[in-house]
Backbone as JSON, one array per atom type, in Angstrom:
{
  "sequence": "MNECDALFETIACDLIATGYSVLPNALPQVLLDKLSRYVQKMPAADFKKAGIGRDSEHQLNQVIRSDEICWINNDSEAGADWLEWVESLQAFLNRRLFLGLFSSESHFAHYAPGDFYKKHSDAFKGEANRVLSMVMYLNRDWLAEDGGELLIYTEEETQAAIKVTPSFGTAVVFLSEDFPHEVLPAQRDRFSIATWFRVNHSNSKNVDPPA",
  "N": [[-7.03, -14.65, -5.61], [-4.53, -12.99, -7.43], [-2.73, -13.16, -10.63], [0.05, -12.67, -10.23], [0.29, -13.01, -7.44], [-0.33, -15.71, -7.23], [1.87, -16.84, -8.53], [3.89, -15.9, -6.8], [3.18, -17.25, -4.48], [3.73, -19.87, -5.26], [6.54, -19.71, -5.47], [7.14, -19.21, -2.75], [6.22, -21.6, -1.53], [7.92, -23.46, -2.78], [10.41, -22.59, -1.82], [10.13, -23.19, 0.89], [9.95, -25.98, 0.71], [12.22, -26.95, -0.74], [14.18, -24.99, -0.89], [14.77, -23.76, -3.24], [13.46, -22.48, -6.38], [12.24, -23.04, -9.6], [10.9, -21.56, -12.35], [9.09, -21.57, -15.24], [7.97, -19.15, -17.67], [7.56, -16.92, -15.92], [7.24, -14.11, -15.58], [4.81, -11.48, -16.09], [3.66, -11.21, -19.44], [3.76, -8.75, -20.83], [5.58, -7.2, -19.34], [7.85, -8.84, -19.53], [8.37, -8.79, -22.32], [8.9, -6.07, -22.6], [11.26, -5.73, -21.07], [12.97, -7.42, -22.48], [13.11, -6.17, -25.02], [14.27, -3.77, -24.24], [16.82, -4.47, -23.14], [18.07, -5.55, -25.35], [18.44, -3.33, -26.94], [20.17, -1.75, -25.55], [23.05, 0.35, -25.33], [26.33, -0.89, -25.95], [28.28, 0.25, -24.38], [27.04, 0.72, -21.97], [27.28, -1.53, -20.46], [29.48, -3.01, -18.11], [32.53, -4.71, -17.29], [32.08, -7.41, -15.11], [32.77, -7.8, -11.63], [34.14, -9.43, -8.67], [33.28, -9.8, -5.2], [32.57, -7.2, -2.73], [32.42, -3.64, -2.29], [35.34, -2.46, -0.72], [36.63, -4.8, -1.28], [36.1, -5.45, -3.83], [36.91, -6.66, -7.05], [38.21, -7.22, -10.37], [38.18, -10.33, -11.97], [38.81, -12.36, -14.34], [39.27, -15.01, -14.53], [37.47, -16.2, -12.91], [34.96, -15.05, -13.58], [33.47, -13.76, -16.58], [31.53, -12.14, -17.6], [29.44, -9.25, -18.43], [27.89, -6.43, -16.82], [25.05, -4.32, -16.0], [23.76, -2.12, -13.77], [20.42, -1.86, -12.54], [18.09, 0.75, -12.41], [15.72, 3.4, -11.76], [15.73, 4.88, -14.1], [14.71, 4.22, -16.55], [11.72, 3.13, -18.23], [11.38, 0.39, -18.42], [13.22, -0.55, -16.49], [12.17, 0.63, -14.15], [9.65, -0.6, -14.02], [10.41, -3.25, -13.69], [11.7, -3.12, -11.14], [9.53, -2.42, -9.59], [7.99, -4.76, -9.76], [9.74, -6.53, -8.5], [9.73, -5.43, -5.92], [7.11, -6.01, -5.2], [7.2, -8.81, -5.07], [9.06, -9.07, -2.97], [7.61, -7.91, -0.81], [5.48, -9.73, -0.65], [6.79, -12.16, 0.03], [7.87, -11.45, 2.47], [5.53, -11.17, 3.98], [4.53, -13.76, 3.81], [6.58, -15.56, 4.52], [8.01, -14.37, 6.53], [10.61, -13.19, 6.25], [11.99, -10.84, 6.6], [13.07, -9.2, 4.61], [14.78, -6.41, 3.42], [15.74, -4.76, 1.4], [16.55, -4.62, -2.13], [18.65, -5.44, -4.97], [19.42, -5.14, -8.4], [20.73, -6.26, -11.55], [21.23, -6.09, -15.11], [22.64, -8.74, -16.97], [25.07, -9.65, -19.32], [26.23, -12.22, -21.22], [28.61, -12.81, -23.47], [29.35, -14.91, -26.35], [31.07, -17.72, -25.16], [31.54, -16.65, -22.65], [31.43, -16.99, -19.01], [30.72, -18.01, -15.59], [32.33, -19.09, -12.92], [31.88, -21.7, -10.4], [30.39, -20.5, -7.46], [29.37, -18.75, -4.45], [26.64, -16.68, -3.49], [26.39, -15.65, -0.99], [27.81, -16.14, 2.24], [27.42, -18.24, 5.07], [26.36, -16.46, 7.85], [27.99, -14.31, 7.24], [27.16, -12.43, 5.43], [24.54, -10.33, 4.02], [22.8, -11.03, 2.03], [19.91, -12.74, 1.31], [18.06, -13.99, -0.42], [18.48, -15.06, -3.78], [17.86, -14.29, -7.2], [17.28, -15.08, -10.6], [16.38, -13.96, -13.78], [15.55, -14.87, -17.02], [16.15, -13.68, -20.34], [16.13, -14.62, -22.97], [15.22, -15.32, -26.12], [13.98, -18.13, -27.93], [15.89, -20.07, -27.15], [18.15, -22.71, -27.53], [19.11, -26.14, -26.82], [21.72, -26.64, -27.67], [22.82, -24.16, -27.44], [23.93, -23.81, -24.97], [25.14, -22.3, -21.92], [23.89, -22.9, -19.47], [22.56, -22.65, -16.12], [23.98, -24.01, -13.29], [23.06, -25.45, -10.28], [24.1, -26.18, -7.05], [23.95, -28.22, -4.08], [25.28, -27.67, -0.78], [26.67, -29.94, -0.04], [27.22, -31.32, -2.34], [29.22, -32.26, -5.14], [28.43, -32.58, -7.68], [26.07, -31.03, -9.84], [22.89, -30.17, -8.5], [20.73, -29.36, -9.94], [20.04, -28.4, -13.3], [19.57, -25.55, -15.21], [18.1, -24.38, -18.1], [18.62, -21.34, -19.82], [16.06, -20.13, -20.68], [13.65, -18.02, -22.33], [11.87, -15.99, -20.15], [12.03, -17.73, -17.98], [12.39, -18.05, -14.49], [14.57, -18.22, -11.66], [14.79, -18.8, -8.27], [16.5, -18.78, -5.2], [17.83, -19.73, -1.95], [20.34, -17.72, -0.82], [22.59, -18.35, 0.78], [22.72, -21.09, 0.74], [23.12, -22.41, -1.69], [25.59, -22.94, -3.78], [26.6, -22.04, -7.14], [26.9, -21.99, -10.76], [27.61, -20.58, -14.02], [27.53, -21.92, -17.17], [29.61, -21.77, -20.16], [28.22, -19.97, -22.9], [26.99, -20.31, -26.28], [26.01, -18.29, -27.76], [24.91, -14.85, -27.58], [23.82, -14.11, -24.34], [21.32, -13.1, -22.15], [20.25, -11.82, -19.01], [18.6, -11.07, -15.87], [19.92, -10.44, -12.75], [19.11, -10.61, -9.36], [19.22, -9.67, -5.94], [17.94, -10.16, -2.71], [17.97, -8.51, 0.36], [18.69, -8.44, 3.9], [18.65, -6.07, 6.6], [21.55, -4.93, 8.03], [22.31, -2.73, 9.47], [23.94, -0.75, 11.95], [25.09, 1.17, 14.81], [27.62, 1.83, 13.97], [27.79, 1.23, 11.32], [26.33, 1.65, 8.18], [23.97, 0.05, 6.29], [22.49, -0.97, 3.26], [25.78, 0.03, 2.07], [26.55, 3.36, 0.86]],
  "CA": [[-5.58, -14.49, -5.76], [-4.22, -12.6, -8.79], [-1.71, -13.97, -11.31], [1.35, -12.52, -9.57], [0.24, -13.63, -6.11], [-0.27, -17.16, -7.42], [3.27, -17.14, -8.8], [4.66, -15.66, -5.58], [2.87, -18.35, -3.56], [4.5, -21.02, -5.72], [7.92, -19.48, -5.04], [7.2, -19.39, -1.31], [6.08, -23.03, -1.22], [9.14, -24.13, -3.22], [11.49, -22.24, -0.88], [9.9, -23.98, 2.1], [10.14, -27.4, 0.45], [13.54, -27.33, -1.25], [15.13, -23.89, -0.84], [14.91, -23.12, -4.55], [12.28, -22.54, -7.23], [12.48, -22.82, -11.03], [9.56, -21.26, -12.85], [8.96, -21.08, -16.62], [6.93, -18.15, -17.93], [7.32, -16.35, -14.61], [6.85, -12.71, -15.61], [3.75, -11.06, -17.01], [4.23, -11.14, -20.79], [4.03, -7.36, -21.2], [6.83, -6.8, -18.7], [8.93, -9.64, -20.1], [8.67, -8.25, -23.64], [9.49, -4.74, -22.42], [12.64, -5.91, -20.62], [13.74, -8.01, -23.57], [13.38, -5.13, -26.02], [15.17, -2.76, -23.67], [18.2, -4.95, -23.0], [18.62, -5.75, -26.69], [18.76, -2.04, -27.53], [21.09, -1.0, -24.71], [24.39, 0.53, -25.89], [27.35, -1.77, -25.36], [29.04, 1.0, -23.38], [26.34, 0.7, -20.68], [27.7, -2.72, -19.73], [30.85, -2.99, -17.61], [33.01, -6.02, -16.85], [31.65, -7.72, -13.75], [33.82, -8.18, -10.7], [33.75, -10.26, -7.53], [33.47, -9.09, -3.94], [31.84, -5.96, -2.56], [33.05, -2.48, -1.65], [36.8, -2.4, -0.81], [37.15, -6.09, -1.73], [35.67, -5.67, -5.22], [38.01, -6.77, -8.0], [37.95, -7.96, -11.59], [38.89, -11.6, -12.04], [38.22, -13.03, -15.48], [39.4, -16.46, -14.37], [36.25, -16.63, -12.23], [33.79, -14.65, -14.35], [33.84, -12.93, -17.74], [30.34, -11.46, -18.1], [29.31, -7.81, -18.25], [26.66, -6.11, -16.12], [24.58, -2.93, -15.91], [22.83, -2.04, -12.65], [19.08, -1.39, -12.91], [17.48, 1.76, -11.55], [14.45, 3.92, -12.26], [15.92, 5.85, -15.18], [14.01, 3.76, -17.75], [10.42, 2.55, -17.9], [11.57, -1.05, -18.21], [13.87, -0.73, -15.21], [11.24, 0.99, -13.09], [8.62, -1.64, -13.95], [11.04, -4.43, -13.08], [11.92, -2.9, -9.72], [8.21, -2.47, -8.95], [7.63, -6.17, -9.66], [10.61, -7.1, -7.46], [9.24, -4.96, -4.62], [5.89, -6.76, -4.92], [7.64, -10.13, -4.63], [9.66, -8.9, -1.65], [6.54, -7.69, 0.17], [4.73, -10.98, -0.5], [7.6, -13.15, 0.75], [7.95, -11.02, 3.86], [4.26, -11.53, 4.64], [4.29, -15.21, 3.79], [7.67, -16.33, 5.13], [8.63, -13.59, 7.61], [12.04, -13.2, 5.96], [12.62, -9.59, 6.98], [13.82, -8.63, 3.49], [14.79, -4.96, 3.63], [16.04, -4.08, 0.15], [17.0, -5.5, -3.22], [19.48, -4.84, -6.0], [19.28, -5.9, -9.64], [21.46, -5.8, -12.73], [21.25, -6.86, -16.34], [23.9, -9.43, -17.24], [25.29, -10.06, -20.7], [27.3, -13.19, -21.46], [28.94, -12.99, -24.88], [29.75, -16.3, -26.61], [32.26, -18.14, -24.44], [31.58, -16.12, -21.28], [31.1, -17.96, -17.97], [30.9, -17.6, -14.19], [32.68, -20.32, -12.22], [31.12, -22.03, -9.2], [30.55, -19.49, -6.42], [28.21, -18.52, -3.59], [26.25, -15.28, -3.39], [26.52, -15.25, 0.41], [28.35, -17.18, 3.11], [26.62, -18.29, 6.3], [26.75, -15.57, 8.93], [28.96, -13.3, 6.84], [26.61, -11.5, 4.44], [23.12, -10.08, 4.26], [21.96, -11.52, 0.93], [19.09, -13.85, 1.77], [17.53, -14.66, -1.6], [18.99, -14.72, -5.11], [16.9, -14.56, -8.28], [17.72, -14.83, -11.97], [15.31, -13.96, -14.78], [16.19, -15.02, -18.33], [15.57, -12.84, -21.39], [16.68, -15.17, -24.21], [14.19, -15.93, -26.97], [14.31, -19.25, -28.82], [17.14, -20.67, -26.7], [18.24, -24.13, -27.86], [20.01, -26.9, -25.95], [23.1, -26.5, -28.14], [23.32, -22.81, -27.13], [24.67, -23.86, -23.71], [24.84, -21.22, -20.99], [23.01, -23.32, -18.39], [22.85, -22.4, -14.71], [24.09, -25.21, -12.47], [22.85, -25.18, -8.87], [24.62, -27.25, -6.2], [23.8, -28.12, -2.63], [26.59, -27.5, -0.15], [27.35, -31.23, 0.1], [27.37, -31.98, -3.63], [30.17, -31.8, -6.15], [27.67, -32.59, -8.92], [24.96, -30.09, -9.77], [21.6, -30.72, -8.13], [19.77, -29.01, -10.97], [20.56, -27.63, -14.43], [18.5, -24.71, -15.72], [18.3, -23.75, -19.4], [18.25, -19.92, -19.69], [15.0, -19.88, -21.66], [12.91, -16.77, -22.22], [10.83, -15.94, -19.14], [12.26, -18.62, -16.84], [12.96, -17.44, -13.28], [15.13, -19.1, -10.65], [14.92, -18.15, -6.97], [17.08, -19.73, -4.25], [18.43, -19.2, -0.75], [21.68, -17.3, -1.23], [23.64, -18.99, 1.56], [22.64, -22.55, 0.72], [23.27, -23.02, -3.0], [26.61, -22.52, -4.75], [26.08, -22.18, -8.5], [27.8, -21.49, -11.81], [27.05, -20.39, -15.35], [28.37, -22.55, -18.19], [29.79, -20.93, -21.34], [27.16, -19.97, -23.9], [27.43, -20.26, -27.67], [25.42, -17.08, -28.35], [24.7, -13.82, -26.56], [22.9, -14.58, -23.29], [20.93, -11.97, -21.32], [19.47, -12.16, -17.83], [18.6, -10.12, -14.76], [20.25, -11.01, -11.44], [18.56, -9.82, -8.25], [19.45, -10.18, -4.58], [17.14, -9.58, -1.64], [18.86, -8.36, 1.49], [18.22, -7.97, 5.19], [19.35, -4.85, 7.03], [22.53, -5.14, 9.09], [22.78, -1.44, 9.97], [24.09, -0.53, 13.39], [25.57, 2.52, 15.11], [28.91, 2.05, 13.35], [27.77, 0.79, 9.94], [25.08, 1.83, 7.47], [23.87, -1.03, 5.32], [23.67, -1.13, 2.4], [26.62, 1.21, 2.0], [26.26, 4.27, -0.25]],
  "C": [[-5.27, -14.12, -7.21], [-3.06, -13.41, -9.34], [-0.36, -13.89, -10.6], [1.36, -13.17, -8.2], [0.3, -15.15, -6.21], [1.17, -17.6, -7.7], [4.1, -17.0, -7.53], [4.41, -16.76, -4.56], [3.62, -19.62, -3.96], [5.97, -20.9, -5.3], [8.05, -19.74, -3.55], [7.14, -20.87, -0.93], [7.33, -23.8, -1.62], [10.3, -23.84, -2.28], [11.35, -23.02, 0.42], [10.31, -25.43, 1.87], [11.59, -27.76, 0.12], [14.6, -26.24, -1.12], [15.37, -23.22, -2.17], [13.63, -23.33, -5.36], [12.69, -22.23, -8.65], [11.13, -22.72, -11.71], [9.62, -20.79, -14.3], [7.85, -20.05, -16.71], [6.54, -17.39, -16.65], [6.77, -14.92, -14.66], [5.58, -12.5, -16.42], [4.33, -10.77, -18.39], [4.58, -9.72, -21.2], [5.35, -6.89, -20.62], [8.01, -7.55, -19.28], [9.34, -9.1, -21.46], [9.36, -6.89, -23.53], [10.96, -4.84, -22.0], [13.52, -6.48, -21.72], [14.09, -6.98, -24.63], [14.4, -4.12, -25.5], [16.61, -3.25, -23.63], [18.85, -5.16, -24.36], [19.07, -4.45, -27.33], [19.77, -1.24, -26.71], [22.44, -0.83, -25.39], [25.4, -0.37, -25.19], [28.12, -1.07, -24.26], [28.36, 1.03, -22.02], [26.75, -0.49, -19.83], [29.18, -2.61, -19.35], [31.25, -4.4, -17.18], [32.66, -6.25, -15.39], [32.85, -8.12, -12.9], [33.3, -9.14, -9.66], [34.05, -9.5, -6.26], [32.72, -7.77, -3.93], [32.75, -4.89, -1.97], [34.57, -2.53, -1.81], [37.4, -3.7, -1.32], [36.79, -6.39, -3.18], [36.88, -5.68, -6.14], [37.54, -7.5, -9.25], [38.78, -9.23, -11.57], [38.26, -12.44, -13.13], [38.53, -14.52, -15.52], [38.12, -17.02, -13.75], [35.01, -16.28, -13.03], [34.21, -13.7, -15.46], [32.65, -12.17, -18.32], [30.43, -9.96, -17.88], [27.96, -7.52, -17.6], [26.32, -4.63, -16.25], [23.52, -2.89, -14.83], [21.52, -1.39, -13.1], [18.59, -0.37, -11.9], [16.21, 2.28, -12.22], [14.59, 4.88, -13.44], [15.35, 5.37, -16.51], [12.68, 3.16, -17.32], [10.55, 1.06, -17.62], [12.19, -1.32, -16.84], [12.94, -0.44, -14.05], [10.16, -0.08, -12.91], [9.18, -2.91, -13.32], [11.19, -4.26, -11.57], [10.6, -2.89, -8.95], [7.76, -3.91, -8.75], [8.44, -6.85, -8.56], [10.13, -6.68, -6.07], [7.96, -5.71, -4.22], [6.23, -8.17, -4.43], [8.23, -10.06, -3.23], [8.6, -8.76, -0.57], [5.76, -8.99, 0.42], [5.52, -11.98, 0.33], [7.79, -12.75, 2.21], [6.68, -11.37, 4.63], [4.13, -13.03, 4.82], [5.32, -15.98, 4.59], [8.4, -15.6, 6.25], [10.15, -13.52, 7.46], [12.74, -11.91, 6.39], [13.46, -8.97, 5.87], [13.66, -7.12, 3.52], [14.99, -4.2, 2.33], [16.42, -5.11, -0.9], [17.91, -4.72, -4.15], [19.44, -5.74, -7.21], [20.23, -5.37, -10.7], [21.17, -6.69, -13.92], [22.62, -7.53, -16.45], [23.94, -9.86, -18.7], [26.48, -11.01, -20.74], [27.49, -13.3, -22.96], [29.33, -14.46, -25.11], [31.07, -16.64, -25.93], [32.35, -17.64, -23.02], [31.03, -17.13, -20.28], [31.17, -17.28, -16.61], [31.11, -18.89, -13.41], [31.85, -20.49, -10.95], [31.44, -21.05, -8.07], [29.3, -19.47, -5.55], [27.92, -17.03, -3.54], [26.39, -14.75, -1.97], [27.08, -16.43, 1.19], [27.66, -17.09, 4.47], [27.2, -17.37, 7.37], [27.65, -14.42, 8.53], [28.37, -12.25, 5.89], [25.13, -11.3, 4.71], [22.26, -10.37, 3.04], [21.24, -12.78, 1.4], [18.58, -14.68, 0.6], [18.22, -14.15, -2.86], [17.93, -15.08, -6.14], [17.55, -14.23, -9.62], [16.51, -14.93, -12.88], [15.95, -13.95, -16.16], [15.4, -14.32, -19.43], [15.99, -13.31, -22.78], [15.61, -15.9, -25.01], [14.79, -17.1, -27.76], [15.65, -19.89, -28.45], [17.1, -22.18, -26.93], [19.24, -24.83, -26.95], [21.47, -26.71, -26.36], [23.67, -25.11, -27.89], [24.06, -22.76, -25.8], [24.19, -22.82, -22.72], [23.95, -21.61, -19.82], [23.51, -22.82, -17.03], [22.89, -23.74, -14.0], [23.97, -24.8, -11.01], [23.27, -26.41, -8.07], [24.04, -27.1, -4.79], [25.2, -28.05, -2.03], [27.37, -28.81, -0.1], [27.73, -31.85, -1.24], [28.5, -31.39, -4.45], [29.52, -31.83, -7.53], [26.45, -31.68, -8.76], [23.66, -30.8, -9.4], [20.57, -30.47, -9.22], [20.46, -28.19, -12.05], [19.39, -26.88, -15.06], [18.9, -24.12, -17.07], [17.82, -22.3, -19.33], [17.2, -19.47, -20.71], [14.22, -18.61, -21.32], [11.81, -16.87, -21.17], [10.99, -16.87, -17.97], [12.89, -17.84, -15.7], [13.48, -18.53, -12.35], [15.3, -18.29, -9.38], [15.5, -19.18, -6.0], [17.67, -19.0, -3.05], [19.91, -18.95, -0.99], [22.78, -18.06, -0.51], [23.77, -20.49, 1.29], [23.02, -23.19, -0.61], [24.38, -22.37, -3.82], [26.1, -22.81, -6.16], [27.11, -21.67, -9.49], [27.03, -21.35, -13.11], [28.02, -20.97, -16.37], [28.52, -21.63, -19.39], [28.64, -21.09, -22.33], [27.76, -19.87, -25.29], [26.84, -19.07, -28.43], [25.22, -16.06, -27.22], [23.56, -14.24, -25.62], [22.61, -13.41, -22.35], [20.06, -12.46, -20.15], [19.43, -10.96, -16.89], [18.93, -10.9, -13.49], [19.75, -10.05, -10.37], [18.9, -10.49, -6.94], [18.56, -9.42, -3.61], [17.96, -9.64, -0.36], [18.09, -8.05, 2.77], [19.08, -6.79, 5.61], [20.25, -5.15, 8.23], [23.07, -3.82, 9.62], [22.92, -1.47, 11.49], [24.7, 0.84, 13.6], [26.88, 2.85, 14.4], [28.9, 1.75, 11.85], [26.4, 1.02, 9.35], [25.03, 0.82, 6.35], [22.53, -0.91, 4.59], [24.48, 0.14, 2.32], [26.25, 2.08, 0.8], [27.11, 3.93, -1.46]]
}
């Protein structure tokens, strides 16, 4: 079993046991360094204010979230390498857990000092096709006083089940329908990659994902 497969197996076992996985030093160091350098050098104009909702329901709401995002595609070496790694994880989880994951989407996220994302769910039971959510953190030398933690809740809890410091190379993977979560305000610039793995809900009247 190679290094990535060992990591992917840990994610699979954690998802079976608890529905979520928190993994320090998750990415190969070369890829992690490449992504970190790339996001730090990205022009500010590449980032756009993030919204909530999809398609016709998409809207900006800075009461709920105030971060900025930039979707990742193959137009950079760093982006292409990331998407290749994500595809490898998707293929492994499909083989191991029979999840039927059909596609993924990823974006860089930038939280300026004071930015936040209030408690929310990435998918609602029976209403969406996001199955797994993943966050990868790109913040070197992050300290406790820098804030910006990810809080993950179970559906029954009003208190967070787990608090994750957004440290360099830490990955979080969880079942999208089962875990509401939020991002606390940070005291310094905070960078991450958010990824969602989706199943295919295409039918004769609807093409999914939409263009």
